[in-house]
mmCIF file of the C-alpha atoms, coordinates in Angstrom:
data_MODEL
# 
_entry.id   MODEL 
# 
loop_
_atom_site.group_PDB 
_atom_site.id 
_atom_site.type_symbol 
_atom_site.label_atom_id 
_atom_site.label_alt_id 
_atom_site.label_comp_id 
_atom_site.label_asym_id 
_atom_site.label_entity_id 
_atom_site.label_seq_id 
_atom_site.pdbx_PDB_ins_code 
_atom_site.Cartn_x 
_atom_site.Cartn_y 
_atom_site.Cartn_z 
_atom_site.occupancy 
_atom_site.B_iso_or_equiv 
_atom_site.pdbx_formal_charge 
_atom_site.auth_seq_id 
_atom_site.auth_comp_id 
_atom_site.auth_asym_id 
_atom_site.auth_atom_id 
_atom_site.pdbx_PDB_model_num 
ATOM 1   C CA . UNK A 1 1   ? 3.313   4.926   19.283  1.00 0.00 ? 1   UNK A CA 1 
ATOM 2   C CA . UNK A 1 2   ? 5.254   2.029   17.130  1.00 0.00 ? 2   UNK A CA 1 
ATOM 3   C CA . UNK A 1 3   ? 3.807   -0.224  14.809  1.00 0.00 ? 3   UNK A CA 1 
ATOM 4   C CA . UNK A 1 4   ? 3.833   -3.422  16.084  1.00 0.00 ? 4   UNK A CA 1 
ATOM 5   C CA . UNK A 1 5   ? 2.499   -6.207  14.061  1.00 0.00 ? 5   UNK A CA 1 
ATOM 6   C CA . UNK A 1 6   ? 3.333   -10.331 14.584  1.00 0.00 ? 6   UNK A CA 1 
ATOM 7   C CA . UNK A 1 7   ? 1.602   -12.058 11.756  1.00 0.00 ? 7   UNK A CA 1 
ATOM 8   C CA . UNK A 1 8   ? 3.328   -14.476 9.520   1.00 0.00 ? 8   UNK A CA 1 
ATOM 9   C CA . UNK A 1 9   ? 2.553   -13.900 5.848   1.00 0.00 ? 9   UNK A CA 1 
ATOM 10  C CA . UNK A 1 10  ? 3.593   -16.739 4.163   1.00 0.00 ? 10  UNK A CA 1 
ATOM 11  C CA . UNK A 1 11  ? 1.825   -17.176 0.293   1.00 0.00 ? 11  UNK A CA 1 
ATOM 12  C CA . UNK A 1 12  ? -1.513  -19.569 -0.233  1.00 0.00 ? 12  UNK A CA 1 
ATOM 13  C CA . UNK A 1 13  ? -0.171  -22.716 -1.278  1.00 0.00 ? 13  UNK A CA 1 
ATOM 14  C CA . UNK A 1 14  ? -1.853  -22.479 -4.478  1.00 0.00 ? 14  UNK A CA 1 
ATOM 15  C CA . UNK A 1 15  ? 0.381   -19.163 -5.161  1.00 0.00 ? 15  UNK A CA 1 
ATOM 16  C CA . UNK A 1 16  ? 3.168   -19.716 -3.709  1.00 0.00 ? 16  UNK A CA 1 
ATOM 17  C CA . UNK A 1 17  ? 5.098   -18.111 -7.249  1.00 0.00 ? 17  UNK A CA 1 
ATOM 18  C CA . UNK A 1 18  ? 3.854   -14.671 -6.340  1.00 0.00 ? 18  UNK A CA 1 
ATOM 19  C CA . UNK A 1 19  ? 6.757   -12.576 -6.860  1.00 0.00 ? 19  UNK A CA 1 
ATOM 20  C CA . UNK A 1 20  ? 7.445   -9.040  -5.731  1.00 0.00 ? 20  UNK A CA 1 
ATOM 21  C CA . UNK A 1 21  ? 9.810   -6.701  -7.259  1.00 0.00 ? 21  UNK A CA 1 
ATOM 22  C CA . UNK A 1 22  ? 10.853  -3.476  -5.989  1.00 0.00 ? 22  UNK A CA 1 
ATOM 23  C CA . UNK A 1 23  ? 10.449  0.328   -7.556  1.00 0.00 ? 23  UNK A CA 1 
ATOM 24  C CA . UNK A 1 24  ? 9.697   -1.544  -10.934 1.00 0.00 ? 24  UNK A CA 1 
ATOM 25  C CA . UNK A 1 25  ? 6.155   -0.112  -11.285 1.00 0.00 ? 25  UNK A CA 1 
ATOM 26  C CA . UNK A 1 26  ? 5.878   1.445   -14.706 1.00 0.00 ? 26  UNK A CA 1 
ATOM 27  C CA . UNK A 1 27  ? 2.782   3.405   -16.051 1.00 0.00 ? 27  UNK A CA 1 
ATOM 28  C CA . UNK A 1 28  ? 0.922   1.192   -17.856 1.00 0.00 ? 28  UNK A CA 1 
ATOM 29  C CA . UNK A 1 29  ? 0.398   -1.642  -14.396 1.00 0.00 ? 29  UNK A CA 1 
ATOM 30  C CA . UNK A 1 30  ? -0.032  1.321   -12.661 1.00 0.00 ? 30  UNK A CA 1 
ATOM 31  C CA . UNK A 1 31  ? -2.802  2.374   -14.591 1.00 0.00 ? 31  UNK A CA 1 
ATOM 32  C CA . UNK A 1 32  ? -3.982  -1.301  -15.096 1.00 0.00 ? 32  UNK A CA 1 
ATOM 33  C CA . UNK A 1 33  ? -4.315  -2.022  -11.709 1.00 0.00 ? 33  UNK A CA 1 
ATOM 34  C CA . UNK A 1 34  ? -6.276  0.818   -10.959 1.00 0.00 ? 34  UNK A CA 1 
ATOM 35  C CA . UNK A 1 35  ? -8.803  0.348   -13.446 1.00 0.00 ? 35  UNK A CA 1 
ATOM 36  C CA . UNK A 1 36  ? -8.977  -3.527  -12.407 1.00 0.00 ? 36  UNK A CA 1 
ATOM 37  C CA . UNK A 1 37  ? -10.040 -2.135  -8.904  1.00 0.00 ? 37  UNK A CA 1 
ATOM 38  C CA . UNK A 1 38  ? -12.983 0.643   -10.982 1.00 0.00 ? 38  UNK A CA 1 
ATOM 39  C CA . UNK A 1 39  ? -9.973  3.445   -8.795  1.00 0.00 ? 39  UNK A CA 1 
ATOM 40  C CA . UNK A 1 40  ? -10.594 7.105   -10.212 1.00 0.00 ? 40  UNK A CA 1 
ATOM 41  C CA . UNK A 1 41  ? -8.976  7.463   -13.625 1.00 0.00 ? 41  UNK A CA 1 
ATOM 42  C CA . UNK A 1 42  ? -5.628  9.000   -13.919 1.00 0.00 ? 42  UNK A CA 1 
ATOM 43  C CA . UNK A 1 43  ? -4.055  10.813  -16.842 1.00 0.00 ? 43  UNK A CA 1 
ATOM 44  C CA . UNK A 1 44  ? -0.900  9.413   -17.840 1.00 0.00 ? 44  UNK A CA 1 
ATOM 45  C CA . UNK A 1 45  ? 0.875   12.276  -16.692 1.00 0.00 ? 45  UNK A CA 1 
ATOM 46  C CA . UNK A 1 46  ? -0.135  12.129  -13.279 1.00 0.00 ? 46  UNK A CA 1 
ATOM 47  C CA . UNK A 1 47  ? 0.292   8.435   -13.100 1.00 0.00 ? 47  UNK A CA 1 
ATOM 48  C CA . UNK A 1 48  ? 4.200   8.992   -14.125 1.00 0.00 ? 48  UNK A CA 1 
ATOM 49  C CA . UNK A 1 49  ? 4.071   11.755  -11.570 1.00 0.00 ? 49  UNK A CA 1 
ATOM 50  C CA . UNK A 1 50  ? 2.340   9.562   -8.775  1.00 0.00 ? 50  UNK A CA 1 
ATOM 51  C CA . UNK A 1 51  ? 5.528   6.815   -9.449  1.00 0.00 ? 51  UNK A CA 1 
ATOM 52  C CA . UNK A 1 52  ? 8.264   9.405   -9.783  1.00 0.00 ? 52  UNK A CA 1 
ATOM 53  C CA . UNK A 1 53  ? 7.242   10.922  -6.722  1.00 0.00 ? 53  UNK A CA 1 
ATOM 54  C CA . UNK A 1 54  ? 6.357   7.927   -4.403  1.00 0.00 ? 54  UNK A CA 1 
ATOM 55  C CA . UNK A 1 55  ? 9.262   6.960   -1.884  1.00 0.00 ? 55  UNK A CA 1 
ATOM 56  C CA . UNK A 1 56  ? 9.234   3.003   -2.467  1.00 0.00 ? 56  UNK A CA 1 
ATOM 57  C CA . UNK A 1 57  ? 6.958   0.550   -4.966  1.00 0.00 ? 57  UNK A CA 1 
ATOM 58  C CA . UNK A 1 58  ? 6.173   -2.805  -4.651  1.00 0.00 ? 58  UNK A CA 1 
ATOM 59  C CA . UNK A 1 59  ? 4.200   -4.864  -7.391  1.00 0.00 ? 59  UNK A CA 1 
ATOM 60  C CA . UNK A 1 60  ? 3.353   -8.240  -7.049  1.00 0.00 ? 60  UNK A CA 1 
ATOM 61  C CA . UNK A 1 61  ? 3.370   -11.205 -10.151 1.00 0.00 ? 61  UNK A CA 1 
ATOM 62  C CA . UNK A 1 62  ? 1.806   -14.519 -10.585 1.00 0.00 ? 62  UNK A CA 1 
ATOM 63  C CA . UNK A 1 63  ? 2.937   -15.692 -13.530 1.00 0.00 ? 63  UNK A CA 1 
ATOM 64  C CA . UNK A 1 64  ? 4.596   -12.780 -14.922 1.00 0.00 ? 64  UNK A CA 1 
ATOM 65  C CA . UNK A 1 65  ? 1.336   -10.987 -14.815 1.00 0.00 ? 65  UNK A CA 1 
ATOM 66  C CA . UNK A 1 66  ? 0.737   -8.211  -12.196 1.00 0.00 ? 66  UNK A CA 1 
ATOM 67  C CA . UNK A 1 67  ? -1.614  -8.735  -9.707  1.00 0.00 ? 67  UNK A CA 1 
ATOM 68  C CA . UNK A 1 68  ? -1.221  -6.076  -6.689  1.00 0.00 ? 68  UNK A CA 1 
ATOM 69  C CA . UNK A 1 69  ? 0.967   -3.033  -6.022  1.00 0.00 ? 69  UNK A CA 1 
ATOM 70  C CA . UNK A 1 70  ? 1.279   -0.386  -3.561  1.00 0.00 ? 70  UNK A CA 1 
ATOM 71  C CA . UNK A 1 71  ? 3.566   2.881   -3.005  1.00 0.00 ? 71  UNK A CA 1 
ATOM 72  C CA . UNK A 1 72  ? 4.579   4.457   0.045   1.00 0.00 ? 72  UNK A CA 1 
ATOM 73  C CA . UNK A 1 73  ? 4.565   8.370   -0.479  1.00 0.00 ? 73  UNK A CA 1 
ATOM 74  C CA . UNK A 1 74  ? 5.463   10.940  2.607   1.00 0.00 ? 74  UNK A CA 1 
ATOM 75  C CA . UNK A 1 75  ? 8.710   12.856  3.369   1.00 0.00 ? 75  UNK A CA 1 
ATOM 76  C CA . UNK A 1 76  ? 10.801  9.636   4.559   1.00 0.00 ? 76  UNK A CA 1 
ATOM 77  C CA . UNK A 1 77  ? 11.267  11.493  7.883   1.00 0.00 ? 77  UNK A CA 1 
ATOM 78  C CA . UNK A 1 78  ? 8.207   12.175  9.892   1.00 0.00 ? 78  UNK A CA 1 
ATOM 79  C CA . UNK A 1 79  ? 5.257   10.423  7.938   1.00 0.00 ? 79  UNK A CA 1 
ATOM 80  C CA . UNK A 1 80  ? 4.834   7.997   5.245   1.00 0.00 ? 80  UNK A CA 1 
ATOM 81  C CA . UNK A 1 81  ? 1.711   6.888   3.852   1.00 0.00 ? 81  UNK A CA 1 
ATOM 82  C CA . UNK A 1 82  ? 0.879   3.504   2.228   1.00 0.00 ? 82  UNK A CA 1 
ATOM 83  C CA . UNK A 1 83  ? -0.780  4.806   -0.819  1.00 0.00 ? 83  UNK A CA 1 
ATOM 84  C CA . UNK A 1 84  ? -2.665  2.816   -3.865  1.00 0.00 ? 84  UNK A CA 1 
ATOM 85  C CA . UNK A 1 85  ? -2.603  -0.822  -2.121  1.00 0.00 ? 85  UNK A CA 1 
ATOM 86  C CA . UNK A 1 86  ? -4.181  -2.949  -4.744  1.00 0.00 ? 86  UNK A CA 1 
ATOM 87  C CA . UNK A 1 87  ? -5.050  -6.412  -5.116  1.00 0.00 ? 87  UNK A CA 1 
ATOM 88  C CA . UNK A 1 88  ? -6.759  -7.251  -8.269  1.00 0.00 ? 88  UNK A CA 1 
ATOM 89  C CA . UNK A 1 89  ? -10.568 -9.084  -7.676  1.00 0.00 ? 89  UNK A CA 1 
ATOM 90  C CA . UNK A 1 90  ? -9.945  -12.338 -8.583  1.00 0.00 ? 90  UNK A CA 1 
ATOM 91  C CA . UNK A 1 91  ? -6.953  -12.431 -6.240  1.00 0.00 ? 91  UNK A CA 1 
ATOM 92  C CA . UNK A 1 92  ? -8.697  -11.590 -3.019  1.00 0.00 ? 92  UNK A CA 1 
ATOM 93  C CA . UNK A 1 93  ? -8.042  -14.113 -0.244  1.00 0.00 ? 93  UNK A CA 1 
ATOM 94  C CA . UNK A 1 94  ? -4.729  -15.163 -1.200  1.00 0.00 ? 94  UNK A CA 1 
ATOM 95  C CA . UNK A 1 95  ? -2.491  -12.907 1.240   1.00 0.00 ? 95  UNK A CA 1 
ATOM 96  C CA . UNK A 1 96  ? -0.973  -11.164 -1.809  1.00 0.00 ? 96  UNK A CA 1 
ATOM 97  C CA . UNK A 1 97  ? -2.329  -7.647  -0.095  1.00 0.00 ? 97  UNK A CA 1 
ATOM 98  C CA . UNK A 1 98  ? -1.015  -9.200  2.846   1.00 0.00 ? 98  UNK A CA 1 
ATOM 99  C CA . UNK A 1 99  ? 2.641   -9.462  1.440   1.00 0.00 ? 99  UNK A CA 1 
ATOM 100 C CA . UNK A 1 100 ? 2.121   -6.349  0.012   1.00 0.00 ? 100 UNK A CA 1 
ATOM 101 C CA . UNK A 1 101 ? 1.292   -4.123  3.015   1.00 0.00 ? 101 UNK A CA 1 
ATOM 102 C CA . UNK A 1 102 ? 4.159   -6.357  4.635   1.00 0.00 ? 102 UNK A CA 1 
ATOM 103 C CA . UNK A 1 103 ? 6.846   -4.884  2.224   1.00 0.00 ? 103 UNK A CA 1 
ATOM 104 C CA . UNK A 1 104 ? 5.510   -1.827  2.738   1.00 0.00 ? 104 UNK A CA 1 
ATOM 105 C CA . UNK A 1 105 ? 6.406   -1.892  6.156   1.00 0.00 ? 105 UNK A CA 1 
ATOM 106 C CA . UNK A 1 106 ? 9.291   -3.193  6.161   1.00 0.00 ? 106 UNK A CA 1 
ATOM 107 C CA . UNK A 1 107 ? 10.554  -0.613  4.027   1.00 0.00 ? 107 UNK A CA 1 
ATOM 108 C CA . UNK A 1 108 ? 9.338   2.165   6.278   1.00 0.00 ? 108 UNK A CA 1 
ATOM 109 C CA . UNK A 1 109 ? 11.103  0.286   9.284   1.00 0.00 ? 109 UNK A CA 1 
ATOM 110 C CA . UNK A 1 110 ? 14.157  0.466   7.472   1.00 0.00 ? 110 UNK A CA 1 
ATOM 111 C CA . UNK A 1 111 ? 14.064  4.466   7.173   1.00 0.00 ? 111 UNK A CA 1 
ATOM 112 C CA . UNK A 1 112 ? 13.318  5.256   9.960   1.00 0.00 ? 112 UNK A CA 1 
ATOM 113 C CA . UNK A 1 113 ? 16.110  7.513   12.074  1.00 0.00 ? 113 UNK A CA 1 
ATOM 114 C CA . UNK A 1 114 ? 16.962  5.389   14.956  1.00 0.00 ? 114 UNK A CA 1 
ATOM 115 C CA . UNK A 1 115 ? 15.650  6.579   18.114  1.00 0.00 ? 115 UNK A CA 1 
ATOM 116 C CA . UNK A 1 116 ? 13.495  8.300   16.275  1.00 0.00 ? 116 UNK A CA 1 
ATOM 117 C CA . UNK A 1 117 ? 9.056   7.854   15.203  1.00 0.00 ? 117 UNK A CA 1 
ATOM 118 C CA . UNK A 1 118 ? 7.613   8.144   11.894  1.00 0.00 ? 118 UNK A CA 1 
ATOM 119 C CA . UNK A 1 119 ? 4.243   8.175   11.075  1.00 0.00 ? 119 UNK A CA 1 
ATOM 120 C CA . UNK A 1 120 ? 2.437   5.741   9.287   1.00 0.00 ? 120 UNK A CA 1 
ATOM 121 C CA . UNK A 1 121 ? -0.691  6.378   7.846   1.00 0.00 ? 121 UNK A CA 1 
ATOM 122 C CA . UNK A 1 122 ? -3.237  5.749   5.278   1.00 0.00 ? 122 UNK A CA 1 
ATOM 123 C CA . UNK A 1 123 ? -6.929  5.715   4.187   1.00 0.00 ? 123 UNK A CA 1 
ATOM 124 C CA . UNK A 1 124 ? -9.096  2.505   3.791   1.00 0.00 ? 124 UNK A CA 1 
ATOM 125 C CA . UNK A 1 125 ? -11.363 1.990   1.671   1.00 0.00 ? 125 UNK A CA 1 
ATOM 126 C CA . UNK A 1 126 ? -15.111 1.152   3.544   1.00 0.00 ? 126 UNK A CA 1 
ATOM 127 C CA . UNK A 1 127 ? -15.035 -1.798  5.100   1.00 0.00 ? 127 UNK A CA 1 
ATOM 128 C CA . UNK A 1 128 ? -11.484 -2.762  5.048   1.00 0.00 ? 128 UNK A CA 1 
ATOM 129 C CA . UNK A 1 129 ? -10.289 -1.388  8.521   1.00 0.00 ? 129 UNK A CA 1 
ATOM 130 C CA . UNK A 1 130 ? -10.155 -4.904  9.942   1.00 0.00 ? 130 UNK A CA 1 
ATOM 131 C CA . UNK A 1 131 ? -7.362  -5.959  7.195   1.00 0.00 ? 131 UNK A CA 1 
ATOM 132 C CA . UNK A 1 132 ? -5.199  -3.074  7.932   1.00 0.00 ? 132 UNK A CA 1 
ATOM 133 C CA . UNK A 1 133 ? -5.865  -3.385  11.927  1.00 0.00 ? 133 UNK A CA 1 
ATOM 134 C CA . UNK A 1 134 ? -3.825  -6.792  11.631  1.00 0.00 ? 134 UNK A CA 1 
ATOM 135 C CA . UNK A 1 135 ? -0.777  -4.974  10.595  1.00 0.00 ? 135 UNK A CA 1 
ATOM 136 C CA . UNK A 1 136 ? -0.940  -2.619  13.738  1.00 0.00 ? 136 UNK A CA 1 
ATOM 137 C CA . UNK A 1 137 ? -3.250  0.154   11.960  1.00 0.00 ? 137 UNK A CA 1 
ATOM 138 C CA . UNK A 1 138 ? -5.481  2.345   14.509  1.00 0.00 ? 138 UNK A CA 1 
ATOM 139 C CA . UNK A 1 139 ? -8.911  3.343   13.354  1.00 0.00 ? 139 UNK A CA 1 
ATOM 140 C CA . UNK A 1 140 ? -10.176 6.782   13.497  1.00 0.00 ? 140 UNK A CA 1 
ATOM 141 C CA . UNK A 1 141 ? -11.971 8.406   14.986  1.00 0.00 ? 141 UNK A CA 1 
ATOM 142 C CA . UNK A 1 142 ? -11.518 7.352   18.899  1.00 0.00 ? 142 UNK A CA 1 
ATOM 143 C CA . UNK A 1 143 ? -10.594 8.615   21.896  1.00 0.00 ? 143 UNK A CA 1 
ATOM 144 C CA . UNK A 1 144 ? -6.975  10.509  20.979  1.00 0.00 ? 144 UNK A CA 1 
ATOM 145 C CA . UNK A 1 145 ? -7.774  10.889  16.900  1.00 0.00 ? 145 UNK A CA 1 
ATOM 146 C CA . UNK A 1 146 ? -10.174 12.473  15.442  1.00 0.00 ? 146 UNK A CA 1 
ATOM 147 C CA . UNK A 1 147 ? -11.850 11.391  11.879  1.00 0.00 ? 147 UNK A CA 1 
ATOM 148 C CA . UNK A 1 148 ? -9.820  11.203  8.687   1.00 0.00 ? 148 UNK A CA 1 
ATOM 149 C CA . UNK A 1 149 ? -10.478 13.922  6.359   1.00 0.00 ? 149 UNK A CA 1 
ATOM 150 C CA . UNK A 1 150 ? -9.696  14.373  2.280   1.00 0.00 ? 150 UNK A CA 1 
ATOM 151 C CA . UNK A 1 151 ? -10.926 16.874  -0.663  1.00 0.00 ? 151 UNK A CA 1 
ATOM 152 C CA . UNK A 1 152 ? -11.026 15.691  -4.084  1.00 0.00 ? 152 UNK A CA 1 
ATOM 153 C CA . UNK A 1 153 ? -9.463  19.249  -6.279  1.00 0.00 ? 153 UNK A CA 1 
ATOM 154 C CA . UNK A 1 154 ? -10.706 19.044  -9.770  1.00 0.00 ? 154 UNK A CA 1 
ATOM 155 C CA . UNK A 1 155 ? -9.404  21.513  -12.640 1.00 0.00 ? 155 UNK A CA 1 
# 
C-alpha cells in the first residue's frame, strides 16, 4: 500500500518567511525544541546520537529562530519512521507542521527503490491522528493492523 497525499502546502501569508533547512539540526536546537513541547528530557549524549543516527532531518526557522523540526529514522530500505515532529506551541496552525511533514515524506519517496515499497510509520500523539491522516497515514488498529506498542527502558 503506497502513501498518497494530495494536499497543497503553502505557508500562511503571515509566515511566508519560514525557511526549511535540511540536515542542519544541532544538539542545542533539538533539546530546546523538545523542551518547548514538554517532551521527555534527553541527555546531551542522547541528543547527539539521535541526530547522528537519523537518516534525515529538517528544521523550520522563522526569522532565524527554530520553530519546528522533524526527523526520519529507520533502515532506509524497508522501513522509515517520522520521529520527533515538533512545532512550538505558539506556531501551531501556521502550516509549519505541514511543511515539515511534506519535506519528510518527499525525502522518503526519494530514497525508495524503484519498483519497491517503503513503509513510512509514525507514532501520533494523542488527538493528532487527523493531522497525519491528511497526508495518507492510516490509524491503527484497524481491520488489517493491530495497535502500535511502546516500551520505555530506563537505566
